[in-house]
Structure formats: structure tokens, C-alpha cells
C-alpha positions, 0 to 999 in steps of 0.5 A: 645810497640815497633814494632818488624822489619818486616822480609820477610817471603820468598826470592820467588817473581814472577816478572810477579805479579809485575804489579798487585801488583803495581795496588793493591797498586794504588787501596788501595791509590784510596781506601783510599782517597775517603773514607777519611781515614775512611775505613768502612767494607763492608757487608756481603752479599757483602763479599758473592758475591765477594768470589763467584764471583772471587773464593776466601774464605769468611773468607780471604775476612774478614781478608783482609778488617778488615786489611785496618782498621789497616792502621794508626797502621803502622805508623813510631812510634817516640818512646822518646829519652833523657829525659829532664825534668818535666812540673808541670800540676797538673789538675784535673776533676771529672766526674762520680765519677771518678778523672781524673788527669794530674800531670805531662809531661815528656818532651823528646828531640823528644817527650812529654809523657802524663799521664793520672790517674784515680781514683774512689772509689771501693771494691775489691768484686766490680773490681772482680764482673767486671772481672767475667762479662767480662766487656769490657775494654774501650779505650781512645784517646787523641786530641790536634788538629794541628799539635799534633799526639797522640798515646796511649803507654800503659795502666795499672790498679788495683781496683779502678785505672788506668793510660793511657800513651800517646806519643806526637809529635812534642814535647808540647812547655815549655810554654804550656799556651793555649793548650787543652788536650781532651780525649775521650772514645770509646767501641772499638780501632776502634773509632766506638763506643763513650761512650759519656765520654770526659775529658777535660784540659785547660792548662794555 
């Protein structure tokens, strides 16, 4: 899904704020480096204390610290351009009654697209029951090690089947032998709650 371009919400800016705003940016950088890019979240009692001490609303501080966990979502995104060909993979792994399959990789000029399919036996009634119980969807990540960056682009599913699509940069070489693709499942998009499910594909 493509991100909409940012539009400045107002033309107004008080130049007297410049030094403070720059300090905020410097402190954000210092915080990111000190946390080793794992921002965490302050306990509720700290939030309440800071809100009282500095005259902020607690919900404002909750929103502020919550947004720090989203920094990776604002990385410049590479969108695949100029489709070139398919690389045939045809690999499957079965775990806990589910069959995970990669049939091919799409090669573009500037990126690769990996599609993971998952199939299992499920009746319409079981599907409806899961929906009524508000079962939380799981989140999948793809890891390939350096120098690859993998971003989930989209996911969709129906009864007994779902598909996740990932954009990989830099582009996977046409001779992909030796590469390993590891998919990990989490209960949350911040990867705080791993489910323990891990699916690995060794390409040869």
C-alpha cells in the first residue's frame, strides 16, 4: 500500500521555537541510540508523574511515546518498478496442520516480491466461529539477514487459506542458491509477543 505524500498542516511557525525543536530532534536521536532502536514504553506511573510535573495531559504523553514505536513505519519505501520475470521456487513446509508454500519470487528492476501462501482444512462454520470470537490476526515478518530489508506489503485470506506478500530490497539475485527465508509470527505488529511459530525455507 502506497503512503500518501505529507502535507504541512499549517503555514504558521514561530521562529523562536527553532532551538527547542532542534533540541527535541537531538534528544529523539539520543533516545533511539541509547535504546538500541527498541523504544519500549514508560510505565503508567511515570507518565502520570510527568504529566503532573510538566502540565501535560496523560493521553497526550501516551500518544507521544506510542508514536516513537512507529518510527520504522516512516522509512522511505521502495516500491517495485518494471517487472522483469519470475523465479521458480516451489518449496513447502508443513507445521501444525498448515501447509506453507512459496511457489515463485517476482523480480523487479529494483526489488523482489515474495509471496507466502498458507493452506489448511477449515469449514465455513469454523471460519465463522473464529470471526465471532474476534480472534486476533497474527502478524508475520520475513527475515533474510544482511543486507536485505523485508517489508510486508499486504495480506489477505478466506476460509482455510491466506496469503502474505513481502517486498525485499535489495533485489534477490537470480542465482538465489544458499539464501534462507525465515518467517516469524507475532501477536502484535511491534514484535513484542512472538507466538513461537517460525517457518524456514532454504533455497537451493
